[in-house]
N, C-alpha and C positions, 0 to 999 in steps of 0.2 A: 603299204597301200597309199596311194595318193587319193586327196577329199574326191576327186571325179570318180575313180574307181571305187571308193567307198559309197559314193551316191549311187553310183549304177548297180553295185551289188545289192544295197537296200532295195532298190525300186525291182530288180529282177526276182529277189527273195519274195516281195509283195505280190508279185504276179504268178507265184508257183502255188497250185492247190495244196502241196503238202504243208505250206506254211498257215493258211487257215487251220488245219488241223492242229498244227504245232501249237498255234498260239490258244486256240480254243482249249486244248488239253491243258495248257499252263493255268488258264483261268479255274478250268474244272477241279484241278489239283487243289488250287487254293481255297475253291468252294468246300471241298472236302476236309479242309483245315480250318474251316470257320473263318476265312480270311477275306472274305468278300462284304462289300458294304450292304448291298442290296438282296443277294440270293443265298440260300443253302439248298443243299442237294439232301433228299430224303430216300436214299436208297431203298429203303424198304418196301417203297411203292413201284419198284421196278417190276416186279412179278405182275401186278395189277395193271399198270399200263401196257406191257406186252400182251397181257391177256386181252384188253380191250382193243388193241390193234388187230390182234388175230382174230377176234370176232368181226372186226370190220372187214379183213382181208377175207375171211370165209364167206361173209354175206356178199360181197362185191364180187369175188374170183373164186367160187366154190370149187374150181378144178384146179386153182393155183395157177392157171394160165394169165399171168399179171404182166400187162404191157408198162413200157417204160412211164415213168412220171415225166409228162411234158407237155407242152402247149396243145398237141396234137389231141389229146383226151377231151379238152373243153370244146373241141368242133363236133363231138357227137352227143352233145348235150340233149336231152330229151328223146335219147334212143334213136336219133338220126345221124346216119353217118355221113356228113356233109362232105368229108375228103374224099370219099367212094364215088360221090356224086360229081365231084369236082374233077378227079382222075378221069371219069368217063367222057367229061367235056374235054378233056386235053388229048384224047385218042387222034394220032396221027402226028402230034408233034414229037421231036425227038426226045430222048431220055434226058439229054442235056437240057433243053429248054423246060421239060417238066420239072426237072431239079432246081433250075433258076425260079421257077413260077413258086413252088412249093417254099423254097428260101425265102422269097420275097415276102410271101403269106406270112410265114411263122416269125421272121424276124419284126416285121411291122406290128404283127399282133403282139409279140413280147414286149415291144417297146410302149404299146399301150395297156400293158397288163399290170401295172402297179395298181395297189388296192383302191377299189371304187367308192369305199365308205359305204354307209349304212342307208342311204336314201336313193340312189340311182337304179333305175331300171331301164330294160331295153325291150322293145316290143317286136319279136320276130315277124315280120309281115307273112314269110312265107307259112308260118304254123299257126300264128295268132298268139302263141306264147309269149307270155313275160318272163325275162331272165335278169337276175343281177349278178353281182360280183365277177368272179373270174369267167363264168359262163357266158354272162352277158356280154362283158367285154371281148370275149371270143368271137360271136356271133356277129356283134358290132363291126369288129374289125374284118372278119372275113366279107362281110357285105360291102364294106368302105374299099376294100381292095378289088373285089371284083367290079365296083364300079367305075373303075378306070382312072379315079381321081388322082393317082400317082404317076400314070403314063403320058409322056409328052408325043407319043405315037398313036392317033385316033384308029390307026388300022392294027395296032397292038394294045389293047386297053390294060391287058394283065402284065404289067411290068411296072417297077419303080425305078423312076429318073430322079437324079438329084435335083434336077431345075424345078420340079413339081413339088419335091419335100421343101426345098426353100423357100416357097411361096405358100406353104400349106398354111391356113389361118385359124384362129380361133372358131370363126363362124362355119369353116369347114367341119369341125369336130363337133360343135353345137348341133348342126344339122344330122351328120351321121349317126351322132350317138343320143339323139333325141333329147338334146341338154334344156331345159327350162328354169324359171325360179324356183320350181318345186321338185324338179328331176336333176338334182345337183350331183355333179361327178367330182369327186376329191381330185387334187391335182390337175385339173382341165389346162390351165395355162403351162403347168409344166411339161404336160404330155405334148403338147402343140410346140413349145421351145424346144424339147427332146428329137422330135422329127426333123425341126429347122436345123438343129444340130447335126442329124443324121445326115440330112443332104450335104451340108459343108464338108463332113467326114468324106463322104462319097466323093464329092467332087475332086478332094485333095490326094486321093489314093487309087491312082490306076493299077499299083501291083496288087491290090484286093479287089478292085472293081471294074477293071479293064479301062481301054480308051473310051469307052462309051459313057463310063460311069454310071453304071447300072447296078442297082443292089444285087440282083440274081447272078451277076457274075461272081460273088462270093462264093456261090456252090463251085464253079469253074476251080476257084484257087483251092477250096477245101479238097476238092477231088484229086487235085493234082499232087495233094500230099501224101496219097495212099502209095503204099510199096506192097505189092502182091496183094492186093484188093483189101487190105487192112489199115489201120488208121488209129492211134492212140487217141483216148477221150481228152488228154491233157493237151495233145497238138491244137485241137479244135478250139479248146479253152485258150490257149495261148493266143490263137490267131483272133479270136474274138475280142480278147482284150486288147491287142494290137490295132486291129481295125476301128473299133468303136470307142477307142480311148476318148477322144474328142465329144462324143455325144454328152458323156455324163457331165453335169454340171462342176463346177470348180469349188470344192469343198476345203479338206484338209490338203495341204500341200506339203512337198518335202523337197526343199533345195528348189524350190519353184515350179516343181512338177505337180501337177493335179493329182491325187491319188484316185479318185473314183471312191467304190464302197469300202472305203477303209478308214479307220477311225482309231483312237486312242483310249488306252486303259491305263491309268497311273499304277496299278498295281504291278503290271508287267514291265515297268521300266526297270532296267540294270544298267551296267556301264557300256553295254553294247548298242551302237549306233542303230535307231531305228526300233529299239526291242520293245517299246510300248505301244507299237503299232500293230492292229490286227485287221487282215483284210477278211472280206466277206463274199464280196462280187456277186451277190445274189441274184441279179437280173443276169449278169453274164454268164453264171451257171445254169440259171433256168435256159437261157438262150442256148447253150451248150447242149443240154440235155434235150432241147427241143430240136437240134441240127442233125441229132443221130438217125433218125428214122428216114429221112429221105435218102439219105446214103446208104442205109442198108436195102432200101426199096431198090435202089439202083445195083446192089450186090457187092457193095463196099462194108466191111465187118468193121464196126469199132470196138476196140479192145480196151481192157482197164478203166471200164466204167468208173468204178470204185476211187480212182485218184481224184473223182468230184466229190463233193461232200454233201451231207444232207442241207438243204435251204433253210438259211436263218430268216424265217418268215413268221407272221403272227400264227398261222394255222398250227405249224409244228411247235414253234415256241409255246402258244396257248394250250396244246395238249398236254405238254409237260407241267404247266401249273395247274391246269384244273384237274389233272389226276394226282397231284401233290407231290410228283416227282421234284418238282422245284418249288420251294417256298420262299415266298416274297416277305422279308424281314421288316418292312415297313408297309402297312396297309395304305397310306397315302399315295404309294405308286400306283393304286387303283383309280385315283381319285381326279387325274388331270391327265390331258395328253403330253406326250414328251417327245423331243426331236429325236432323229436317228443317231445323233451324237451324244445324247445324254448317257452319262456312265451306266445307269441301269439299264438301258437300252442295249449298251455295248455288252454288256455281262449277259443278260437274257439271251442275245443273239449267240454268242460264243458258246455259253452252256449248253444252248439248243443244237449246236453243230456236234459238241464231244459226245452230248448224252444220245443224239440219233444214233452214233456208232455204236454205243453199248447197247442201246435198246435193239439196233438190226442184230446184233450178236445174240442176245436172248431171243429174239423171234426165231432166227435160223437154228439156234438148237431145239427150239420147240417144234419146229417142222422136220427136223433132220435134214436140213439143206446147207450146202456151203456159200459161199459169196459168189461162185460162178454161176450157181443155178439160180440164187436169188441176191442179185447185186441190190446195193442200196437203192437205186432208181426204182426198182420195184417196190421195194419196201415203202417208199415215200409214196407210190401210187397206191398200193393196196390197200389200206396203208395209212400212214402217219397223218398225211394231209386230210384226209377224209375223217379220220378218227379224231383230230383237232376240230372239225368243223362240227362234226356230232355233239362232241361233249360241250362244245361252246353253246349249242341250241339247248342242251340239256340245264347248262348252267345259267343262261341269260336269255330271256324270250327272243330277242333280235338276233340272237347268234354271234354277237359281238365278241371280239378278242377280248381277254381279260386286262389288258394293258392297251390303252389306246397311243398311238403313235400318229404324230403330224406328220402327214405325207404331201410332198409336192409331185408325186407319179413318178420318180426315178430312183426310189430305193425299194420300195415293198410293192 
């Protein structure tokens, strides 16, 4: 195999969701052998962790009619179904145009959805309620989209054109997200830069975004992949990675190619090229999960959802630490924030992916349901994410995650 072929093979492997699982499982195997530097696994806590998650599932969804884990859930914060209200306002538009609007809203919202930090709040002018974290970001991004700030056409405010993304400024985010010296949003500059890069990516890729370079045309592209009204989740994921690869800041590179949310762990290295690299693609997977429902609303079924992984972020990962399933070997890990590329954070995220699969198996056994009836996307929603938030609140008054991560708004 030539050097170019080897490089392309590694890059393709890093964009395959199966690689996320395979590399995570390799680190879990090392953890079981006590060969990791930062974490150990206490499998005796698996039953208690599953029981806690099951309690949360029954509390939130007593009939077990669990929706997917996706950005759409956050738009119903406070018991208000804002998407139903939006859908009513879209009455009379074609199904295609509605799909474009839904995709634009949720893509913008996901790209603005990295961890907000402990101090940011958003006052919803419609309800007078104050929200924080993911829910606050969702409501703020919905209002931002509906304001028409991303449209170049005053007669069609609900659209996202690349020109407006390119000129989106920190002052626009400051106004929309109510930022002040005391109402501080983590990674604000990173979010603005990310939207600017999104505009650049759209401007270059008519294949995904059409001749008019509109973000909503990604809905048309994804819809075109269906065969007999079905599409595999991995197809959406691959398209997301391909279409939005330029959006992510350049971090780790392989043969000059920016890898996105891909990191390195020395314990994984073998003689195989790229063996030490572990992909997570957390925001790309979160976006993929969030692109499913608009397709299903239009009658396209998304299959093989469990090709995607559990999301390696601080709520799911925090659950495992706070429940004792993951044990931190050196307590100094709790004392200072860490960068996403730190070996300890790479370990934490990988073990989170692998243990979420094992936790899902235990939960399905308890509920006597299979992976078709209870896919991982529903366990996350039911589920592990909320359980992670609740146990964090019990362990720490502010509900902070157990380990602090330095966020630029483009990973978590």
